[in-house]
The first five atom37 places (N, CA, C, CB, O) and aatype in JSON, in Angstrom:
{
  "aatype": [20, 20, 20, 20, 20, 20, 20, 20, 20, 20, 20, 20, 20, 20, 20, 20, 20, 20, 20, 20, 20, 20, 20, 20, 20, 20, 20, 20, 20, 20, 20, 20, 20, 20, 20, 20, 20, 20, 20, 20, 20, 20, 20, 20, 20, 20, 20, 20, 20, 20, 20, 20, 20, 20, 20, 20, 20, 20, 20, 20, 20, 20, 20, 20, 20, 20, 20, 20, 20, 20, 20, 20, 20, 20, 20, 20, 20, 20, 20, 20, 20],
  "atom_mask": [
    [1, 1, 1, 1, 1],
    [1, 1, 1, 1, 1],
    [1, 1, 1, 1, 1],
    [1, 1, 1, 1, 1],
    [1, 1, 1, 1, 1],
    [1, 1, 1, 1, 1],
    [1, 1, 1, 1, 1],
    [1, 1, 1, 1, 1],
    [1, 1, 1, 1, 1],
    [1, 1, 1, 1, 1],
    [1, 1, 1, 1, 1],
    [1, 1, 1, 1, 1],
    [1, 1, 1, 1, 1],
    [1, 1, 1, 1, 1],
    [1, 1, 1, 1, 1],
    [1, 1, 1, 1, 1],
    [1, 1, 1, 1, 1],
    [1, 1, 1, 1, 1],
    [1, 1, 1, 1, 1],
    [1, 1, 1, 1, 1],
    [1, 1, 1, 1, 1],
    [1, 1, 1, 1, 1],
    [1, 1, 1, 1, 1],
    [1, 1, 1, 1, 1],
    [1, 1, 1, 1, 1],
    [1, 1, 1, 1, 1],
    [1, 1, 1, 1, 1],
    [1, 1, 1, 1, 1],
    [1, 1, 1, 1, 1],
    [1, 1, 1, 1, 1],
    [1, 1, 1, 1, 1],
    [1, 1, 1, 1, 1],
    [1, 1, 1, 1, 1],
    [1, 1, 1, 1, 1],
    [1, 1, 1, 1, 1],
    [1, 1, 1, 1, 1],
    [1, 1, 1, 1, 1],
    [1, 1, 1, 1, 1],
    [1, 1, 1, 1, 1],
    [1, 1, 1, 1, 1],
    [1, 1, 1, 1, 1],
    [1, 1, 1, 1, 1],
    [1, 1, 1, 1, 1],
    [1, 1, 1, 1, 1],
    [1, 1, 1, 1, 1],
    [1, 1, 1, 1, 1],
    [1, 1, 1, 1, 1],
    [1, 1, 1, 1, 1],
    [1, 1, 1, 1, 1],
    [1, 1, 1, 1, 1],
    [1, 1, 1, 1, 1],
    [1, 1, 1, 1, 1],
    [1, 1, 1, 1, 1],
    [1, 1, 1, 1, 1],
    [1, 1, 1, 1, 1],
    [1, 1, 1, 1, 1],
    [1, 1, 1, 1, 1],
    [1, 1, 1, 1, 1],
    [1, 1, 1, 1, 1],
    [1, 1, 1, 1, 1],
    [1, 1, 1, 1, 1],
    [1, 1, 1, 1, 1],
    [1, 1, 1, 1, 1],
    [1, 1, 1, 1, 1],
    [1, 1, 1, 1, 1],
    [1, 1, 1, 1, 1],
    [1, 1, 1, 1, 1],
    [1, 1, 1, 1, 1],
    [1, 1, 1, 1, 1],
    [1, 1, 1, 1, 1],
    [1, 1, 1, 1, 1],
    [1, 1, 1, 1, 1],
    [1, 1, 1, 1, 1],
    [1, 1, 1, 1, 1],
    [1, 1, 1, 1, 1],
    [1, 1, 1, 1, 1],
    [1, 1, 1, 1, 1],
    [1, 1, 1, 1, 1],
    [1, 1, 1, 1, 1],
    [1, 1, 1, 1, 1],
    [1, 1, 1, 1, 1]
  ],
  "atom_positions": [
    [[21.12, -1.44, -40.83], [22.42, -0.85, -40.6], [22.82, -1.1, -39.15], [22.42, 0.68, -40.93], [21.97, -1.06, -38.25]],
    [[24.06, -1.36, -38.93], [24.58, -1.58, -37.58], [24.87, -0.22, -36.92], [25.87, -2.45, -37.62], [25.08, 0.78, -37.61]],
    [[24.87, -0.2, -35.59], [25.09, 1.02, -34.83], [26.46, 1.63, -35.16], [24.99, 0.73, -33.33], [26.58, 2.86, -35.24]],
    [[27.46, 0.82, -35.33], [28.79, 1.35, -35.65], [28.77, 2.15, -36.95], [29.82, 0.2, -35.76], [29.46, 3.16, -37.07]],
    [[27.97, 1.7, -37.91], [27.86, 2.42, -39.19], [27.06, 3.72, -39.02], [27.19, 1.52, -40.26], [27.38, 4.74, -39.63]],
    [[26.02, 3.67, -38.19], [25.25, 4.9, -37.9], [26.18, 5.94, -37.29], [24.06, 4.6, -36.94], [26.18, 7.1, -37.71]],
    [[26.98, 5.53, -36.31], [27.91, 6.46, -35.65], [28.92, 7.03, -36.64], [28.64, 5.75, -34.51], [29.29, 8.2, -36.54]],
    [[29.34, 6.23, -37.57], [30.3, 6.67, -38.58], [29.66, 7.67, -39.55], [30.86, 5.45, -39.35], [30.28, 8.66, -39.93]],
    [[28.42, 7.39, -39.94], [27.73, 8.23, -40.92], [27.24, 9.56, -40.36], [26.56, 7.48, -41.5], [27.25, 10.57, -41.07]],
    [[26.81, 9.58, -39.11], [26.29, 10.81, -38.5], [26.9, 11.02, -37.11], [24.74, 10.76, -38.4], [26.21, 10.86, -36.1]],
    [[28.18, 11.36, -37.05], [28.85, 11.53, -35.76], [28.31, 12.75, -34.99], [30.36, 11.68, -35.97], [27.94, 13.76, -35.58]],
    [[28.28, 12.6, -33.67], [27.86, 13.68, -32.76], [26.5, 14.28, -33.11], [28.89, 14.78, -32.78], [26.32, 15.49, -33.12]],
    [[25.56, 13.39, -33.4], [24.2, 13.83, -33.71], [23.22, 13.01, -32.89], [23.9, 13.7, -35.24], [23.55, 11.94, -32.37]],
    [[22.03, 13.52, -32.78], [20.91, 12.8, -32.19], [20.16, 12.16, -33.35], [19.98, 13.75, -31.32], [19.85, 12.83, -34.33]],
    [[19.87, 10.87, -33.23], [19.2, 10.18, -34.32], [17.92, 9.5, -33.84], [20.14, 9.15, -34.96], [17.84, 9.01, -32.72]],
    [[16.94, 9.48, -34.72], [15.77, 8.62, -34.53], [16.01, 7.42, -35.42], [14.4, 9.36, -34.88], [16.26, 7.57, -36.62]],
    [[15.94, 6.23, -34.83], [16.13, 5.01, -35.6], [14.89, 4.12, -35.48], [17.39, 4.26, -35.14], [14.18, 4.15, -34.48]],
    [[14.66, 3.35, -36.51], [13.65, 2.3, -36.45], [14.39, 0.98, -36.33], [12.71, 2.32, -37.72], [15.23, 0.65, -37.16]],
    [[14.06, 0.23, -35.28], [14.72, -1.05, -35.03], [14.11, -2.15, -35.88], [14.62, -1.42, -33.54], [12.89, -2.27, -35.97]],
    [[14.97, -2.94, -36.52], [14.53, -4.09, -37.3], [14.89, -5.4, -36.64], [15.12, -4.03, -38.69], [14.22, -6.41, -36.84]],
    [[15.96, -5.39, -35.84], [16.39, -6.6, -35.14], [16.91, -6.18, -33.77], [17.48, -7.38, -35.95], [17.8, -5.34, -33.67]],
    [[16.36, -6.79, -32.71], [16.79, -6.48, -31.35], [17.0, -7.77, -30.58], [15.75, -5.58, -30.63], [16.46, -8.82, -30.93]],
    [[17.8, -7.68, -29.53], [17.96, -8.78, -28.59], [17.81, -8.21, -27.19], [19.34, -9.51, -28.76], [18.14, -7.05, -26.94]],
    [[17.33, -9.04, -26.28], [17.17, -8.62, -24.89], [17.86, -9.62, -23.98], [15.67, -8.48, -24.52], [17.72, -10.83, -24.13]],
    [[18.6, -9.07, -23.02], [19.27, -9.9, -22.04], [19.44, -9.1, -20.76], [20.65, -10.41, -22.56], [19.96, -7.99, -20.78]],
    [[19.0, -9.67, -19.66], [19.1, -9.02, -18.34], [18.49, -7.62, -18.35], [20.56, -8.95, -17.9], [19.07, -6.67, -17.81]],
    [[17.32, -7.49, -18.96], [16.56, -6.24, -19.01], [17.25, -5.13, -19.82], [16.31, -5.75, -17.62], [16.95, -3.95, -19.64]],
    [[18.17, -5.52, -20.7], [18.81, -4.56, -21.59], [18.48, -4.97, -23.02], [20.37, -4.49, -21.36], [18.8, -6.08, -23.45]],
    [[17.84, -4.07, -23.75], [17.51, -4.32, -25.16], [18.59, -3.68, -26.02], [16.09, -3.76, -25.53], [18.89, -2.5, -25.88]],
    [[19.17, -4.48, -26.89], [20.2, -4.01, -27.82], [19.6, -3.97, -29.22], [21.46, -4.93, -27.78], [18.99, -4.94, -29.68]],
    [[19.77, -2.84, -29.87], [19.27, -2.68, -31.24], [20.41, -3.11, -32.16], [18.82, -1.18, -31.53], [21.44, -2.45, -32.24]],
    [[20.2, -4.23, -32.85], [21.25, -4.81, -33.7], [21.22, -4.28, -35.13], [21.13, -6.3, -33.73], [22.27, -3.96, -35.7]],
    [[20.04, -4.18, -35.71], [19.88, -3.67, -37.06], [18.83, -2.57, -37.04], [19.49, -4.8, -38.06], [17.77, -2.72, -36.42]],
    [[19.12, -1.48, -37.73], [18.23, -0.32, -37.67], [18.36, 0.51, -38.93], [18.54, 0.54, -36.45], [19.28, 0.34, -39.73]],
    [[17.4, 1.4, -39.09], [17.44, 2.41, -40.16], [17.34, 3.77, -39.51], [16.29, 2.2, -41.22], [16.54, 3.97, -38.6]],
    [[18.15, 4.7, -39.96], [18.07, 6.07, -39.45], [16.9, 6.76, -40.14], [19.42, 6.85, -39.69], [16.85, 6.85, -41.36]],
    [[15.98, 7.24, -39.33], [14.82, 7.97, -39.85], [15.19, 9.44, -40.08], [13.62, 7.86, -38.88], [14.85, 10.02, -41.1]],
    [[15.89, 10.02, -39.09], [16.3, 11.42, -39.2], [17.39, 11.69, -38.17], [15.1, 12.37, -38.99], [17.56, 10.94, -37.22]],
    [[18.13, 12.78, -38.38], [19.16, 13.16, -37.4], [19.04, 14.65, -37.08], [20.59, 12.84, -37.94], [18.55, 15.45, -37.89]],
    [[19.5, 15.01, -35.88], [19.27, 16.35, -35.33], [20.47, 16.81, -34.51], [18.0, 16.37, -34.46], [21.31, 16.02, -34.08]],
    [[20.52, 18.11, -34.31], [21.47, 18.7, -33.36], [20.81, 18.94, -32.01], [22.03, 20.0, -33.92], [21.49, 18.92, -30.98]],
    [[19.51, 19.17, -32.0], [18.8, 19.55, -30.77], [17.85, 18.45, -30.3], [18.01, 20.84, -31.0], [17.11, 17.87, -31.1]],
    [[17.87, 18.18, -28.99], [17.0, 17.16, -28.39], [15.53, 17.41, -28.67], [17.23, 17.11, -26.9], [14.8, 16.49, -29.05]],
    [[15.09, 18.63, -28.48], [13.66, 18.93, -28.62], [13.18, 18.74, -30.06], [13.38, 20.36, -28.17], [12.03, 18.36, -30.28]],
    [[14.03, 19.02, -31.02], [13.66, 18.78, -32.42], [13.46, 17.29, -32.66], [14.74, 19.33, -33.38], [12.49, 16.88, -33.31]],
    [[14.36, 16.47, -32.13], [14.24, 15.02, -32.27], [12.98, 14.51, -31.59], [15.48, 14.32, -31.69], [12.25, 13.7, -32.15]],
    [[12.74, 14.99, -30.39], [11.56, 14.56, -29.63], [10.27, 14.94, -30.36], [11.58, 15.17, -28.22], [9.33, 14.15, -30.39]],
    [[10.21, 16.11, -30.93], [9.02, 16.58, -31.66], [8.73, 15.66, -32.86], [9.22, 18.05, -32.14], [7.59, 15.26, -33.08]],
    [[9.76, 15.34, -33.62], [9.59, 14.47, -34.78], [9.24, 13.04, -34.34], [10.87, 14.47, -35.65], [8.39, 12.39, -34.95]],
    [[9.88, 12.56, -33.28], [9.58, 11.23, -32.75], [8.09, 11.12, -32.41], [10.44, 10.93, -31.5], [7.43, 10.16, -32.8]],
    [[7.56, 12.11, -31.69], [6.15, 12.06, -31.28], [5.23, 12.06, -32.5], [5.82, 13.24, -30.38], [4.22, 11.36, -32.5]],
    [[5.56, 12.84, -33.5], [4.74, 12.91, -34.72], [4.73, 11.56, -35.44], [5.26, 14.01, -35.66], [3.67, 11.07, -35.82]],
    [[5.9, 10.96, -35.62], [5.99, 9.67, -36.31], [5.3, 8.59, -35.48], [7.47, 9.28, -36.56], [4.55, 7.78, -36.03]],
    [[5.53, 8.58, -34.17], [4.94, 7.56, -33.31], [3.41, 7.65, -33.31], [5.47, 7.7, -31.88], [2.72, 6.63, -33.27]],
    [[2.9, 8.86, -33.34], [1.44, 9.04, -33.37], [0.85, 8.45, -34.66], [1.07, 10.55, -33.24], [-0.22, 7.85, -34.64]],
    [[1.55, 8.63, -35.77], [1.07, 8.13, -37.06], [1.31, 6.63, -37.22], [1.75, 8.89, -38.19], [0.54, 5.94, -37.89]],
    [[2.37, 6.12, -36.61], [2.77, 4.71, -36.78], [3.2, 4.12, -35.43], [3.92, 4.59, -37.8], [4.38, 3.85, -35.24]],
    [[2.26, 3.91, -34.5], [2.63, 3.43, -33.16], [3.24, 2.03, -33.15], [1.43, 3.45, -32.28], [3.86, 1.64, -32.16]],
    [[3.08, 1.28, -34.23], [3.63, -0.08, -34.27], [5.13, -0.12, -34.56], [2.89, -0.89, -35.31], [5.77, -1.15, -34.36]],
    [[5.69, 0.99, -35.03], [7.12, 1.03, -35.34], [7.95, 1.04, -34.07], [7.45, 2.26, -36.21], [7.59, 1.68, -33.08]],
    [[9.06, 0.34, -34.1], [10.0, 0.33, -32.97], [10.98, 1.48, -33.12], [10.75, -1.02, -32.88], [12.07, 1.3, -33.66]],
    [[10.59, 2.65, -32.65], [11.41, 3.85, -32.78], [12.19, 4.13, -31.51], [10.55, 5.05, -33.14], [11.7, 3.91, -30.4]],
    [[13.41, 4.62, -31.69], [14.27, 4.97, -30.56], [15.02, 6.25, -30.9], [15.26, 3.81, -30.21], [15.26, 6.55, -32.07]],
    [[15.38, 6.99, -29.85], [16.22, 8.17, -30.01], [17.53, 7.9, -29.28], [15.51, 9.46, -29.44], [17.54, 7.51, -28.11]],
    [[18.63, 8.1, -29.98], [19.97, 7.92, -29.41], [20.87, 9.07, -29.82], [20.58, 6.56, -29.85], [20.62, 9.74, -30.83]],
    [[21.91, 9.29, -29.04], [22.98, 10.19, -29.47], [24.12, 9.32, -29.96], [23.45, 11.16, -28.31], [24.46, 8.33, -29.32]],
    [[24.71, 9.69, -31.08], [25.74, 8.84, -31.68], [27.06, 8.84, -30.91], [25.99, 9.27, -33.09], [28.0, 8.15, -31.31]],
    [[27.15, 9.59, -29.84], [28.33, 9.5, -28.99], [28.27, 8.24, -28.11], [28.47, 10.76, -28.11], [29.29, 7.84, -27.54]],
    [[27.09, 7.61, -28.0], [26.96, 6.37, -27.23], [27.66, 5.23, -27.95], [25.46, 6.03, -27.0], [27.54, 5.09, -29.17]],
    [[28.38, 4.42, -27.19], [29.09, 3.28, -27.76], [28.13, 2.23, -28.32], [29.98, 2.65, -26.72], [28.42, 1.6, -29.34]],
    [[26.99, 2.05, -27.64], [26.04, 1.01, -28.03], [24.64, 1.58, -28.14], [26.06, -0.14, -27.01], [24.3, 2.59, -27.51]],
    [[23.83, 0.93, -28.95], [22.42, 1.3, -29.08], [21.63, 0.37, -28.17], [21.92, 1.2, -30.59], [21.12, -0.67, -28.6]],
    [[21.53, 0.75, -26.9], [20.89, -0.07, -25.88], [19.92, 0.76, -25.06], [21.93, -0.73, -24.96], [20.11, 1.96, -24.86]],
    [[18.87, 0.09, -24.6], [17.91, 0.72, -23.69], [17.59, -0.25, -22.55], [16.61, 1.14, -24.45], [17.61, -1.46, -22.73]],
    [[17.31, 0.3, -21.4], [16.89, -0.5, -20.25], [15.4, -0.8, -20.41], [17.18, 0.23, -18.89], [14.6, 0.12, -20.59]],
    [[15.04, -2.05, -20.34], [13.64, -2.44, -20.47], [12.94, -2.27, -19.13], [13.52, -3.89, -20.96], [13.44, -2.69, -18.09]],
    [[11.78, -1.65, -19.18], [10.94, -1.51, -18.0], [9.55, -1.98, -18.38], [10.92, -0.03, -17.46], [9.01, -1.56, -19.41]],
    [[8.99, -2.83, -17.57], [7.67, -3.39, -17.87], [6.66, -2.85, -16.91], [7.69, -4.92, -17.81], [6.91, -2.77, -15.7]],
    [[5.5, -2.47, -17.43], [4.41, -1.97, -16.61], [3.74, -3.13, -15.89], [3.39, -1.18, -17.46], [3.48, -4.18, -16.48]],
    [[3.46, -2.92, -14.63], [2.74, -3.94, -13.88], [1.29, -3.53, -13.78], [3.34, -4.14, -12.48], [0.98, -2.38, -13.48]],
    [[0.42, -4.47, -14.04], [-1.02, -4.18, -14.01], [-1.6, -4.58, -12.68], [-1.76, -4.9, -15.14], [-2.8, -4.41, -12.46]]
  ]
}
């Protein structure tokens, strides 16, 4: 599902999405195709569920966004060893 459709389906909500297709440019990752895992009114509820899912499935590309955002983007930060 595209971000525009997510925003249309669950307006003014916090969503956990699983990314299926992403692009990166200039340290900005854009989530192009995604599935909504769950939606919430409260940040802490979303964070609690995110941590539970991530612990069980760390390989999934999960993100938390608020649907008031125009784009589903995150700033990429890389750890230096």
